[in-house]
C-alpha positions in Angstrom: 0.0 0.0 0.0 2.9 2.3 -0.5 3.4 4.8 -3.3 7.1 4.7 -3.8 8.4 8.2 -3.3 4.9 9.6 -3.6 4.2 7.9 -6.9 6.3 10.8 -8.2 9.6 9.9 -9.6 9.9 11.2 -13.2 9.9 8.3 -15.6 11.2 8.0 -19.2 8.5 5.6 -20.5 9.1 3.1 -23.2 6.4 1.8 -25.4 4.0 -0.5 -23.6 2.9 -3.4 -25.8 -0.2 -5.3 -24.7 0.5 -9.0 -24.3 -2.0 -11.5 -25.6 -2.9 -14.5 -23.5 -2.3 -17.8 -25.4 -4.6 -20.6 -24.3 -5.7 -23.9 -25.7 -8.7 -26.0 -24.9 -6.5 -29.1 -24.4 -3.6 -28.1 -22.3 -2.9 -25.5 -19.6 0.2 -23.5 -20.4 3.2 -23.9 -18.1 3.5 -21.2 -15.6 6.7 -19.3 -15.8 7.4 -20.3 -19.4 9.2 -17.6 -21.4 7.3 -16.0 -24.3 9.5 -13.1 -25.4 12.8 -11.4 -24.7 13.4 -7.7 -25.7 16.8 -6.0 -25.3 16.6 -3.0 -22.9 20.1 -1.8 -22.5 23.8 -2.7 -22.2 26.2 -0.8 -19.9 29.8 -1.1 -19.2 31.2 -0.5 -15.8 32.0 3.2 -16.3 28.5 3.8 -17.6 27.1 2.0 -14.6 29.1 4.0 -12.1 27.7 7.2 -13.7 24.2 5.9 -14.0 24.0 4.7 -10.4 25.4 7.9 -9.2 22.8 9.8 -11.1 20.2 7.9 -9.1 21.9 8.6 -5.8 23.1 5.0 -5.3 26.5 4.0 -4.0 28.4 2.6 -7.1 31.4 1.4 -5.2 30.5 -2.3 -5.7 30.2 -2.1 -9.5 32.4 -4.9 -10.9 30.8 -6.0 -14.1 29.1 -4.7 -17.2 25.3 -5.5 -17.4 23.0 -6.7 -20.1 19.3 -6.0 -19.4 16.3 -7.6 -21.1 12.5 -7.3 -20.8 10.9 -10.7 -20.6 7.3 -11.7 -21.1 6.2 -14.9 -19.4 3.1 -17.0 -18.6 1.5 -16.8 -15.2 -2.0 -16.6 -13.7 -4.1 -13.7 -12.6 -5.6 -13.1 -9.2 -8.4 -15.6 -10.0 -6.1 -18.3 -11.2 -6.8 -17.8 -15.0 -3.9 -17.9 -17.5 -2.4 -14.5 -18.3 1.0 -13.0 -19.0 3.3 -10.6 -17.2 6.6 -8.9 -17.8 9.8 -8.4 -15.8 13.3 -6.9 -16.2 16.2 -9.3 -16.1 19.7 -7.8 -15.6 22.6 -10.2 -16.3 26.2 -9.5 -15.3 28.9 -10.0 -17.9 31.2 -11.9 -15.6 31.4 -15.3 -17.3 30.0 -17.1 -14.2 28.1 -20.2 -15.4 26.3 -20.5 -12.0 25.4 -17.0 -11.1 23.9 -16.0 -7.8 20.3 -14.7 -8.0 18.6 -11.6 -6.6 15.2 -10.2 -7.0 14.0 -6.6 -6.6 10.3 -6.0 -5.8 9.1 -2.5 -6.6 6.9 -0.1 -4.7 3.5 1.3 -5.6 2.7 2.7 -9.0 -0.6 3.4 -10.5 0.9 3.7 -14.0 1.9 0.6 -15.9 4.6 2.5 -17.8 6.7 3.4 -14.8 8.0 -0.1 -13.9 11.6 -1.2 -14.5 11.1 -3.2 -17.7 9.7 -0.2 -19.6 10.9 2.9 -17.8 14.2 4.3 -16.7 14.1 5.2 -13.0 14.8 4.1 -9.4 13.6 0.5 -9.8 15.7 -0.1 -12.9 18.7 1.5 -11.1 18.2 -0.9 -8.1 18.1 -3.8 -10.4 21.4 -2.8 -12.1 23.0 -2.2 -8.7 22.7 -5.9 -7.9 23.6 -7.1 -11.4 26.7 -5.0 -11.6 27.9 -6.7 -8.4 27.5 -10.1 -10.0 23.8 -11.2 -9.4 21.5 -12.4 -12.1 18.7 -10.0 -11.0 15.0 -10.3 -11.7 12.6 -7.3 -11.2 9.0 -8.5 -11.7 6.5 -5.8 -12.9 3.6 -7.6 -11.2 0.3 -8.3 -12.8 -1.3 -5.5 -14.9 1.9 -3.4 -15.0 4.6 -3.2 -17.6 3.3 -5.1 -20.7 0.9 -7.2 -18.7 -2.8 -7.0 -19.6 -5.6 -6.1 -17.2 -5.6 -4.2 -13.9 -3.0 -4.4 -11.2 -4.3 -6.2 -8.0 -2.8 -3.7 -5.6 -1.5 -5.1 -2.3 -2.8 -8.5 -3.1 0.1 -10.6 -1.9 -1.1 -14.0 -3.3 -1.1 -12.8 -6.9 2.1 -10.8 -6.4 3.7 -14.0 -5.2 2.5 -16.1 -8.2 3.7 -13.4 -10.7 7.1 -13.1 -8.9 7.7 -16.9 -8.6 6.8 -17.2 -12.3 9.2 -14.4 -13.2 12.0 -16.3 -11.4 11.0 -19.4 -13.3 11.2 -17.5 -16.6 14.6 -16.1 -15.6 15.9 -19.6 -15.1 14.6 -20.6 -18.6 16.3 -17.5 -20.0 19.6 -18.5 -18.2 19.4 -22.1 -19.3 19.1 -20.9 -23.0 22.5 -19.3 -22.4 24.0 -22.4 -20.8 23.8 -21.0 -17.2 22.7 -22.8 -14.1 21.7 -20.2 -11.5 22.3 -20.7 -7.8 18.9 -21.8 -6.4 19.2 -19.4 -3.6 17.4 -16.1 -4.2 18.4 -12.9 -2.4 15.1 -11.1 -1.9 14.6 -7.4 -1.3 12.1 -4.7 -2.2 10.9 -1.3 -1.1 7.5 -0.1 0.0 4.8 -2.3 -1.5 7.8 -4.4 -2.5 8.8 -4.8 1.1 5.6 -6.5 1.9 5.9 -8.5 -1.3 9.4 -9.6 -0.3 8.1 -11.2 2.9 5.3 -12.9 1.0 7.6 -14.2 -1.7 10.1 -15.4 0.9 7.4 -17.3 2.8 6.2 -18.9 -0.5 9.7 -20.1 -1.5 10.3 -21.3 2.1 7.1 -23.4 1.8 8.2 -25.0 -1.5 6.5 -22.9 -4.1 9.2 -24.1 -6.5 11.6 -26.9 -5.6 14.3 -25.3 -7.7 14.3 -22.0 -5.8 15.0 -21.2 -2.1 15.4 -18.2 0.1 19.0 -17.0 0.2 18.4 -13.8 2.1 15.6 -11.4 3.1 15.9 -7.7 3.4 12.7 -5.7 2.9 12.7 -1.9 3.0 9.8 0.2 4.4 7.1 -2.3 3.8 3.5 -1.9 4.8 3.7 -5.0 7.0 0.5 -4.3 8.9 -2.0 -3.0 6.3 -4.8 -2.9 8.8 -2.9 -0.4 10.9 -2.1 1.8 7.9 -5.7 1.7 6.7 -6.9 2.8 10.1 -4.3 5.6 10.2 -5.1 6.7 6.7 -8.8 7.0 7.6 -7.7 9.7 10.0 -5.3 11.4 7.5 -2.4 10.3 9.6 0.0 9.0 6.9 1.6 10.7 4.0 -0.1 10.3 0.6 -2.9 8.4 2.4 -5.6 9.6 0.0 -3.8 8.2 -3.0 -3.0 4.9 -1.3 -6.5 4.4 -0.1 -8.1 5.4 -3.4 -5.9 2.8 -5.2 -6.5 0.2 -2.6 -10.3 0.7 -2.6 -10.5 0.3 -6.3 -8.2 -2.7 -6.5 -9.8 -4.6 -3.6 -13.2 -4.0 -5.0 -12.1 -5.7 -8.2 -10.9 -8.7 -6.1 -13.5 -8.9 -3.3 -16.5 -7.0 -4.6 -16.8 -4.4 -1.8 -19.3 -2.2 -3.6 -21.7 -2.3 -6.6 -21.2 1.2 -7.9 -18.2 3.6 -7.4 -20.7 6.2 -6.1 -21.2 4.0 -3.0 -17.5 4.5 -2.1 -16.3 7.7 -3.7 -17.7 11.2 -3.5 -16.4 11.6 -7.0 -17.1 8.3 -8.8 -14.7 9.2 -11.6 -11.8 8.4 -9.1 -12.2 4.8 -10.0 -11.2 5.4 -13.6 -7.9 6.9 -12.5 -6.6 3.4 -11.6 -6.9 1.7 -15.0 -3.1 1.5 -15.3 -3.0 4.1 -18.1 -3.0 7.3 -16.0 0.4 8.6 -15.1 1.1 8.9 -11.4 1.3 12.7 -11.5 -2.1 12.8 -13.2 -3.6 10.6 -10.5 -2.4 12.9 -7.8 -3.7 15.9 -9.6 -7.3 14.6 -9.6 -7.4 13.5 -6.0 -8.7 15.5 -3.0 -6.7 16.4 0.1 -8.5 14.4 2.8 -10.2 11.1 3.2 -13.5 12.8 4.1 -13.4 14.4 0.6 -12.4 11.1 -1.0 -14.9 8.7 0.5 -18.6 8.8 1.1 -19.5 9.0 4.8 -21.0 5.5 4.8 -18.0 3.9 3.1 -15.5 5.8 5.4 -17.3 4.3 8.4 -17.3 0.9 6.8 -13.5 1.0 6.4 -13.0 2.3 9.8 -14.9 -0.6 11.2 -14.3 -3.5 8.8 -16.4 -6.6 8.9 -16.8 -9.7 6.7 -14.5 -10.2 3.7 -12.8 -6.8 4.2 -11.8 -7.7 7.8 -10.7 -11.2 6.8 -8.5 -10.0 4.0 -6.9 -7.3 6.1 -6.0 -9.9 8.7 -4.6 -12.1 6.0 -2.5 -9.2 4.6 -1.2 -8.5 8.2 0.2 -12.1 8.4 3.2 -12.3 6.1 5.7 -11.9 8.9 4.1 -14.8 10.8 6.6 -17.5 10.0 10.2 -18.6 10.7 12.6 -18.0 7.8 15.7 -20.3 7.7 17.9 -17.2 6.9 18.4 -14.0 8.9 16.0 -11.2 8.1 17.0 -7.5 8.1 14.2 -5.0 7.9 15.1 -1.4 7.0 12.8 1.4 7.9 13.1 4.9 9.3 11.5 7.0 12.0 11.1 9.7 9.3 8.9 7.5 7.2 5.4 8.9 7.2 4.1 6.6 4.5 4.5 3.1 5.8 5.7 4.0 9.3 8.5 2.5 11.4 5.7 1.0 13.6 4.7 -1.5 10.9 8.3 -2.6 10.4 8.6 -3.0 14.2 5.4 -5.2 14.0 7.1 -7.4 11.4 10.3 -7.7 13.4 8.2 -8.6 16.5 6.2 -11.2 14.7 9.2 -12.9 13.2 10.9 -13.0 16.6 7.8 -14.5 18.1 8.3 -17.3 15.6 12.0 -17.6 16.8 13.4 -16.1 13.5 16.7 -14.2 13.4 15.4 -10.7 12.7 17.0 -7.3 12.9 15.2 -4.0 12.5 17.4 -1.1 11.3 16.1 2.4 11.8 17.7 4.7 9.2 16.9 7.8 11.2 14.3 10.5 11.9 15.6 12.6 9.0 15.1 9.8 6.4 11.8 9.8 4.6 10.1 6.9 2.8 11.8 7.4 -0.5 15.3 8.1 0.8 15.2 4.9 2.9 15.8 2.7 -0.1 18.7 4.8 -1.3 20.4 4.4 2.0 19.5 0.7 2.6 20.4 -0.7 -0.8 24.2 -0.6 -0.5 24.0 -2.2 3.0 21.7 -4.9 1.6 24.1 -5.6 -1.2 27.0 -5.9 1.2 24.9 -8.3 3.4 24.0 -10.4 0.3 27.7 -10.7 -0.6 28.3 -12.2 2.8 25.4 -14.6 2.7 
């Protein structure tokens, strides 16, 4: 539920090509099978040092040139129906036939064209940071973003997990075509919405989602680890960008869980729903939203969210539970007292839940002067150093 850096970072958008969904009556397509590979960029080490510096990332661990590709692969949607999704793969040019793997899970965006596989920006830079240090790195776009069809099921961990596992499967197929045998351990990190996704993906791999993949390390950054708390705070206008998060969440969860019949039941301006079709740029979404929750939601719907019952209550409890397990590897959670979007409190909740399950968990507070967006810039070099030691 987190709009990475206020859904604001300027993006240089590539063409977004709608992917068709192949299907046959006789056979279900294999999830994670690779459908298409499109070159994105190639950078040598000098270019990478400059590029990462331009994105305020520490480039001291750049060791290898990087080839980046956009892949399209088979997966399933939030209802289990066949669909396609896209991802960015960044491959280090180091001659390693058994490369280590990392995955970067991005934060909230309402615009399909702002993800790493189609746009230059912070998420692409994070992906290159790991690849330049020697990791075969996968950055899933999630469902309905990038070149994927349909709408994005925002903060729906189960479908984020299936798309991300299938992206890693497609990466293995891509690597096999090049004669590579990637290390089965996956170093998992992500920011904001991607922090929550990192814990969900880690739990899925820990529980055997794919026998060829296992958790190598876990290091989420500023994740909304207790969505029910953030929703409650947002209802009182107590988190930064809460109106945007809640508008997106309301639309997306209605598509999943049928929370209202007509947008006029939820929104004072029913046209808000159309903003979250994946084709509106983030800055345009913000421009059309009101300043407060009372201006966004109808009085009856506002009260319903403040006091959730039924499916809404059940799904919020489910979303709160992705730190309720015991990883086999240490977990380092990065957050900051200055984060007014996802709050240090929710990261502390995740740390406490993990420790209750006897996990090895460490919470790192990056400081009261560090906001939500800056947290990732500061955490990423530390995470990379930890991955190298894992």
